[in-house]
DRENBARO-778173 format. One record per residue (C-alpha): residue in one letter; residue number from 1; x negated, y negated, z. Coordinates in pm, whole numbers, plus 50000, padded with zeros to 5 digits. Example, Ala and Ser with C-alpha at 12.3 -4.5 7.8 and 13.67 -1.06 7.14 Angstrom:
# residues 2
<node res="A" n="1" east="48770" north="50450" up="50780"/>
<node res="S" n="2" east="48633" north="50106" up="50714"/>
# end
This chain:
# residues 251
<node res="M" n="1" east="51112" north="51037" up="49707"/>
<node res="S" n="2" east="51329" north="50729" up="49729"/>
<node res="K" n="3" east="51534" north="50586" up="49447"/>
<node res="P" n="4" east="51290" north="50396" up="49220"/>
<node res="A" n="5" east="51273" north="50022" up="49268"/>
<node res="T" n="6" east="51468" north="49812" up="49019"/>
<node res="V" n="7" east="51296" north="49537" up="48823"/>
<node res="P" n="8" east="51459" north="49201" up="48906"/>
<node res="A" n="9" east="51687" north="49069" up="48632"/>
<node res="E" n="10" east="51476" north="48753" up="48612"/>
<node res="R" n="11" east="51106" north="48705" up="48677"/>
<node res="P" n="12" east="51087" north="48560" up="49028"/>
<node res="K" n="13" east="50925" north="48224" up="49091"/>
<node res="T" n="14" east="50876" north="48282" up="49463"/>
<node res="V" n="15" east="50792" north="48596" up="49658"/>
<node res="Y" n="16" east="50733" north="48684" up="50019"/>
<node res="Y" n="17" east="50415" north="48867" up="50118"/>
<node res="F" n="18" east="50416" north="49118" up="50401"/>
<node res="G" n="19" east="50059" north="49146" up="50525"/>
<node res="T" n="20" east="50066" north="49469" up="50734"/>
<node res="C" n="21" east="49890" north="49524" up="51066"/>
<node res="L" n="22" east="49579" north="49690" up="50921"/>
<node res="V" n="23" east="49530" north="49413" up="50665"/>
<node res="D" n="24" east="49564" north="49156" up="50941"/>
<node res="L" n="25" east="49323" north="49328" up="51179"/>
<node res="F" n="26" east="49074" north="49510" up="50957"/>
<node res="Y" n="27" east="49105" north="49420" up="50587"/>
<node res="P" n="28" east="49207" north="49053" up="50555"/>
<node res="N" n="29" east="49020" north="49017" up="50225"/>
<node res="A" n="30" east="49244" north="49284" up="50072"/>
<node res="G" n="31" east="49551" north="49093" up="50182"/>
<node res="M" n="32" east="49422" north="48763" up="50048"/>
<node res="A" n="33" east="49328" north="48930" up="49719"/>
<node res="G" n="34" east="49682" north="49058" up="49673"/>
<node res="M" n="35" east="49823" north="48712" up="49734"/>
<node res="E" n="36" east="49577" north="48559" up="49487"/>
<node res="L" n="37" east="49671" north="48810" up="49215"/>
<node res="L" n="38" east="50033" north="48700" up="49255"/>
<node res="R" n="39" east="49944" north="48330" up="49255"/>
<node res="R" n="40" east="49738" north="48364" up="48939"/>
<node res="E" n="41" east="50054" north="48483" up="48767"/>
<node res="G" n="42" east="50225" north="48157" up="48857"/>
<node res="L" n="43" east="50419" north="48276" up="49159"/>
<node res="R" n="44" east="50467" north="48083" up="49480"/>
<node res="V" n="45" east="50365" north="48320" up="49759"/>
<node res="V" n="46" east="50519" north="48268" up="50103"/>
<node res="F" n="47" east="50358" north="48433" up="50405"/>
<node res="P" n="48" east="50592" north="48403" up="50704"/>
<node res="Q" n="49" east="50387" north="48344" up="51016"/>
<node res="G" n="50" east="50647" north="48523" up="51230"/>
<node res="Q" n="51" east="50605" north="48859" up="51060"/>
<node res="T" n="52" east="50474" north="49149" up="51268"/>
<node res="C" n="53" east="50458" north="49527" up="51233"/>
<node res="C" n="54" east="50702" north="49711" up="51006"/>
<node res="G" n="55" east="50798" north="49938" up="51297"/>
<node res="Q" n="56" east="50663" north="50260" up="51153"/>
<node res="P" n="57" east="50452" north="50365" up="51457"/>
<node res="A" n="58" east="50753" north="50337" up="51688"/>
<node res="R" n="59" east="50981" north="50525" up="51447"/>
<node res="N" n="60" east="50729" north="50803" up="51386"/>
<node res="C" n="61" east="50697" north="50855" up="51762"/>
<node res="G" n="62" east="51073" north="50881" up="51806"/>
<node res="F" n="63" east="51130" north="50537" up="51958"/>
<node res="F" n="64" east="51412" north="50446" up="51724"/>
<node res="E" n="65" east="51564" north="50159" up="51921"/>
<node res="E" n="66" east="51223" north="49997" up="51958"/>
<node res="A" n="67" east="51168" north="50042" up="51582"/>
<node res="R" n="68" east="51502" north="49873" up="51514"/>
<node res="E" n="69" east="51399" north="49582" up="51736"/>
<node res="V" n="70" east="51081" north="49536" up="51533"/>
<node res="A" n="71" east="51274" north="49566" up="51207"/>
<node res="R" n="72" east="51526" north="49302" up="51313"/>
<node res="A" n="73" east="51236" north="49063" up="51372"/>
<node res="Q" n="74" east="51138" north="49113" up="51008"/>
<node res="F" n="75" east="51495" north="49043" up="50894"/>
<node res="D" n="76" east="51466" north="48705" up="51066"/>
<node res="A" n="77" east="51113" north="48637" up="50933"/>
<node res="F" n="78" east="51211" north="48695" up="50567"/>
<node res="P" n="79" east="51553" north="48526" up="50542"/>
<node res="E" n="80" east="51555" north="48411" up="50179"/>
<node res="P" n="81" east="51663" north="48653" up="49901"/>
<node res="W" n="82" east="51313" north="48666" up="49749"/>
<node res="P" n="83" east="51119" north="48985" up="49669"/>
<node res="I" n="84" east="50896" north="49110" up="49951"/>
<node res="V" n="85" east="50565" north="49235" up="49811"/>
<node res="V" n="86" east="50363" north="49473" up="50028"/>
<node res="P" n="87" east="49999" north="49580" up="49970"/>
<node res="S" n="88" east="50070" north="49919" up="50128"/>
<node res="G" n="89" east="50287" north="50207" up="50017"/>
<node res="S" n="90" east="50315" north="50319" up="50378"/>
<node res="C" n="91" east="50463" north="49998" up="50517"/>
<node res="A" n="92" east="50667" north="49947" up="50201"/>
<node res="G" n="93" east="50807" north="50298" up="50237"/>
<node res="M" n="94" east="50903" north="50232" up="50596"/>
<node res="M" n="95" east="51095" north="49919" up="50504"/>
<node res="R" n="96" east="51249" north="50037" up="50179"/>
<node res="V" n="97" east="51333" north="50397" up="50270"/>
<node res="H" n="98" east="51359" north="50418" up="50648"/>
<node res="Y" n="99" east="51521" north="50088" up="50740"/>
<node res="P" n="100" east="51852" north="50197" up="50582"/>
<node res="Q" n="101" east="51825" north="50527" up="50771"/>
<node res="L" n="102" east="51745" north="50356" up="51101"/>
<node res="F" n="103" east="52045" north="50126" up="51069"/>
<node res="A" n="104" east="52292" north="50374" up="50915"/>
<node res="D" n="105" east="52519" north="50360" up="51223"/>
<node res="Q" n="106" east="52437" north="50005" up="51332"/>
<node res="P" n="107" east="52643" north="49685" up="51292"/>
<node res="D" n="108" east="52363" north="49526" up="51087"/>
<node res="R" n="109" east="52343" north="49813" up="50837"/>
<node res="D" n="110" east="52425" north="49587" up="50542"/>
<node res="K" n="111" east="52145" north="49349" up="50639"/>
<node res="A" n="112" east="51898" north="49638" up="50657"/>
<node res="E" n="113" east="52002" north="49770" up="50317"/>
<node res="A" n="114" east="51979" north="49427" up="50155"/>
<node res="F" n="115" east="51635" north="49374" up="50306"/>
<node res="A" n="116" east="51515" north="49718" up="50192"/>
<node res="A" n="117" east="51624" north="49652" up="49834"/>
<node res="R" n="118" east="51389" north="49351" up="49818"/>
<node res="V" n="119" east="51075" north="49548" up="49912"/>
<node res="F" n="120" east="50815" north="49626" up="49643"/>
<node res="E" n="121" east="50474" north="49790" up="49661"/>
<node res="L" n="122" east="50207" north="49558" up="49520"/>
<node res="S" n="123" east="50076" north="49763" up="49225"/>
<node res="W" n="124" east="50430" north="49854" up="49114"/>
<node res="F" n="125" east="50522" north="49485" up="49122"/>
<node res="L" n="126" east="50212" north="49385" up="48926"/>
<node res="V" n="127" east="50286" north="49640" up="48653"/>
<node res="H" n="128" east="50664" north="49640" up="48619"/>
<node res="V" n="129" east="50762" north="49288" up="48720"/>
<node res="L" n="130" east="50461" north="49078" up="48619"/>
<node res="D" n="131" east="50316" north="49296" up="48340"/>
<node res="L" n="132" east="49972" north="49200" up="48466"/>
<node res="K" n="133" east="49698" north="49175" up="48202"/>
<node res="L" n="134" east="49335" north="49182" up="48312"/>
<node res="T" n="135" east="49009" north="49095" up="48140"/>
<node res="D" n="136" east="48718" north="49284" up="48293"/>
<node res="K" n="137" east="48429" north="49060" up="48393"/>
<node res="G" n="138" east="48239" north="49318" up="48596"/>
<node res="E" n="139" east="47952" north="49554" up="48531"/>
<node res="P" n="140" east="48021" north="49914" up="48422"/>
<node res="V" n="141" east="48130" north="50128" up="48716"/>
<node res="T" n="142" east="48284" north="50471" up="48775"/>
<node res="V" n="143" east="48567" north="50493" up="49027"/>
<node res="T" n="144" east="48822" north="50742" up="49151"/>
<node res="W" n="145" east="49169" north="50682" up="49291"/>
<node res="H" n="146" east="49314" north="50799" up="49621"/>
<node res="A" n="147" east="49694" north="50793" up="49624"/>
<node res="S" n="148" east="49864" north="50766" up="49962"/>
<node res="C" n="149" east="50141" north="51006" up="50057"/>
<node res="H" n="150" east="50397" north="50732" up="50119"/>
<node res="S" n="151" east="50319" north="50552" up="49795"/>
<node res="M" n="152" east="50380" north="50866" up="49593"/>
<node res="R" n="153" east="50662" north="51031" up="49782"/>
<node res="E" n="154" east="50858" north="50737" up="49920"/>
<node res="M" n="155" east="50786" north="50450" up="49680"/>
<node res="G" n="156" east="50743" north="50657" up="49363"/>
<node res="V" n="157" east="50412" north="50483" up="49288"/>
<node res="T" n="158" east="50196" north="50726" up="49092"/>
<node res="D" n="159" east="50055" north="50596" up="48765"/>
<node res="E" n="160" east="50080" north="50220" up="48826"/>
<node res="P" n="161" east="49748" north="50174" up="49011"/>
<node res="K" n="162" east="49564" north="50393" up="48761"/>
<node res="R" n="163" east="49722" north="50201" up="48474"/>
<node res="L" n="164" east="49573" north="49882" up="48617"/>
<node res="L" n="165" east="49232" north="50044" up="48664"/>
<node res="R" n="166" east="49232" north="50188" up="48311"/>
<node res="S" n="167" east="49307" north="49844" up="48169"/>
<node res="L" n="168" east="48961" north="49729" up="48282"/>
<node res="S" n="169" east="48720" north="49785" up="47994"/>
<node res="N" n="170" east="48409" north="49841" up="48205"/>
<node res="V" n="171" east="48574" north="50074" up="48457"/>
<node res="T" n="172" east="48567" north="50451" up="48411"/>
<node res="L" n="173" east="48839" north="50620" up="48615"/>
<node res="V" n="174" east="48771" north="50984" up="48706"/>
<node res="E" n="175" east="49073" north="51179" up="48830"/>
<node res="N" n="176" east="49064" north="51295" up="49193"/>
<node res="P" n="177" east="49120" north="51675" up="49183"/>
<node res="R" n="178" east="49303" north="51668" up="49519"/>
<node res="E" n="179" east="49489" north="51343" up="49463"/>
<node res="R" n="180" east="49824" north="51466" up="49591"/>
<node res="E" n="181" east="49683" north="51590" up="49923"/>
<node res="C" n="182" east="49698" north="51385" up="50243"/>
<node res="C" n="183" east="49372" north="51238" up="50371"/>
<node res="G" n="184" east="49462" north="51336" up="50727"/>
<node res="F" n="185" east="49530" north="50989" up="50869"/>
<node res="G" n="186" east="49906" north="50992" up="50912"/>
<node res="G" n="187" east="49899" north="50719" up="51177"/>
<node res="T" n="188" east="49942" north="50885" up="51517"/>
<node res="F" n="189" east="49891" north="51229" up="51356"/>
<node res="S" n="190" east="49516" north="51169" up="51345"/>
<node res="V" n="191" east="49523" north="51095" up="51719"/>
<node res="R" n="192" east="49747" north="51383" up="51820"/>
<node res="Q" n="193" east="49587" north="51641" up="51590"/>
<node res="P" n="194" east="49224" north="51521" up="51553"/>
<node res="E" n="195" east="49078" north="51860" up="51453"/>
<node res="V" n="196" east="49334" north="51913" up="51175"/>
<node res="S" n="197" east="49296" north="51552" up="51062"/>
<node res="A" n="198" east="48917" north="51585" up="51049"/>
<node res="A" n="199" east="48941" north="51899" up="50837"/>
<node res="M" n="200" east="49181" north="51729" up="50596"/>
<node res="V" n="201" east="48962" north="51422" up="50545"/>
<node res="S" n="202" east="48658" north="51648" up="50498"/>
<node res="D" n="203" east="48839" north="51826" up="50213"/>
<node res="K" n="204" east="48934" north="51488" up="50069"/>
<node res="I" n="205" east="48575" north="51363" up="50079"/>
<node res="D" n="206" east="48449" north="51679" up="49904"/>
<node res="A" n="207" east="48701" north="51618" up="49626"/>
<node res="L" n="208" east="48608" north="51251" up="49592"/>
<node res="R" n="209" east="48237" north="51335" up="49584"/>
<node res="S" n="210" east="48295" north="51588" up="49306"/>
<node res="T" n="211" east="48416" north="51310" up="49074"/>
<node res="G" n="212" east="48072" north="51147" up="49059"/>
<node res="A" n="213" east="48232" north="50808" up="49126"/>
<node res="T" n="214" east="48050" north="50540" up="49323"/>
<node res="E" n="215" east="48370" north="50379" up="49452"/>
<node res="M" n="216" east="48697" north="50513" up="49590"/>
<node res="I" n="217" east="48992" north="50280" up="49532"/>
<node res="T" n="218" east="49319" north="50307" up="49723"/>
<node res="G" n="219" east="49628" north="50098" up="49790"/>
<node res="D" n="220" east="49675" north="50176" up="50160"/>
<node res="C" n="221" east="49448" north="50043" up="50431"/>
<node res="G" n="222" east="49524" north="50332" up="50665"/>
<node res="C" n="223" east="49383" north="50578" up="50414"/>
<node res="L" n="224" east="49100" north="50335" up="50336"/>
<node res="M" n="225" east="49001" north="50312" up="50702"/>
<node res="N" n="226" east="49019" north="50688" up="50755"/>
<node res="I" n="227" east="48835" north="50797" up="50442"/>
<node res="S" n="228" east="48572" north="50520" up="50447"/>
<node res="G" n="229" east="48494" north="50587" up="50812"/>
<node res="A" n="230" east="48458" north="50959" up="50750"/>
<node res="M" n="231" east="48243" north="50901" up="50440"/>
<node res="E" n="232" east="48014" north="50671" up="50634"/>
<node res="K" n="233" east="47979" north="50925" up="50915"/>
<node res="A" n="234" east="47905" north="51203" up="50663"/>
<node res="G" n="235" east="47653" north="50990" up="50475"/>
<node res="T" n="236" east="47854" north="51006" up="50153"/>
<node res="P" n="237" east="47710" north="50761" up="49896"/>
<node res="M" n="238" east="48044" north="50611" up="49803"/>
<node res="T" n="239" east="48224" north="50296" up="49910"/>
<node res="G" n="240" east="48596" north="50248" up="49955"/>
<node res="R" n="241" east="48801" north="49942" up="49864"/>
<node res="H" n="242" east="49160" north="49831" up="49841"/>
<node res="L" n="243" east="49296" north="49806" up="49488"/>
<node res="A" n="244" east="49384" north="49436" up="49518"/>
<node res="E" n="245" east="49035" north="49332" up="49617"/>
<node res="F" n="246" east="48883" north="49543" up="49340"/>
<node res="L" n="247" east="49115" north="49403" up="49071"/>
<node res="L" n="248" east="49063" north="49044" up="49178"/>
<node res="E" n="249" east="48684" north="49082" up="49171"/>
<node res="R" n="250" east="48683" north="49247" up="48829"/>
<node res="G" n="251" east="48934" north="49027" up="48650"/>
# end
C-alpha cells in the first residue's frame, strides 16, 4: 500500500479531472457524474482535452519506456498545481504509486513525484477533502460494494466508498463476503489467463449473489465491466454501477 494521500492545507477551488480510458469509451455517464458531484460542491472542474491513458497497460506489459512516454504526456496535460481527481483506483494507483517508480532514475523524476502527489481517488477526495453530505432522494434499495485491488492496496481506499453509501438513508449496504478478493480482470491478465480469470469472477459473482443485493456498486470501471459482463452472461439478477453515478442519482 502506498503512503496515504494528504488532505490539502486549504480546500481547493479548482481541480483537474482525469477521465480514464474505460470511462471515455464505455462509461461516460460515470465520468460525468463524478465531475458533477465535484461541481455541486462549488469546485471548478477542468478536464484537459489532451489527456490520454495513464500508461498502466504499457507498464504492466513491461514496456517501461513507452509507459514513461505516455506519463510525460499527462505531465504536459495537467500543468497547473491543482489536485487531479480520478474516478478509478486503478488509474489513480498507477499515477500516484508507479509514476515515481517509473521515473526514479530519470531526469524528470521530480516532475513525476510532484505530479503523483496531486493525484486523488474520487471517493477519498469526496470524503476527506470535501466532507460530502448527501440527502437520499431515492427509493429503498439494497446494494453491495466491490472494492478494487488497486483502490485498496495502492490508494488505501477502503471505508470511504462505504461511508458514502451508508450516509444514504434509503440504501441498505450488505457487506461482500469476498470483498478483498480480485474479480479476475487485472487488465491484460484476463486476456493472458482467461480460464483463471473466469474462475475468479465466478467466485466473485457467487459472493455478490449471496448478499441478496439488487445492485453491485464499485469505483473502478475495469471491475465494473468484468463483473457486469459475467453477471449478464450468467443470468444473475443484479446490476452493476459506478459509485459516482449511483451517488449522483440518489442525492
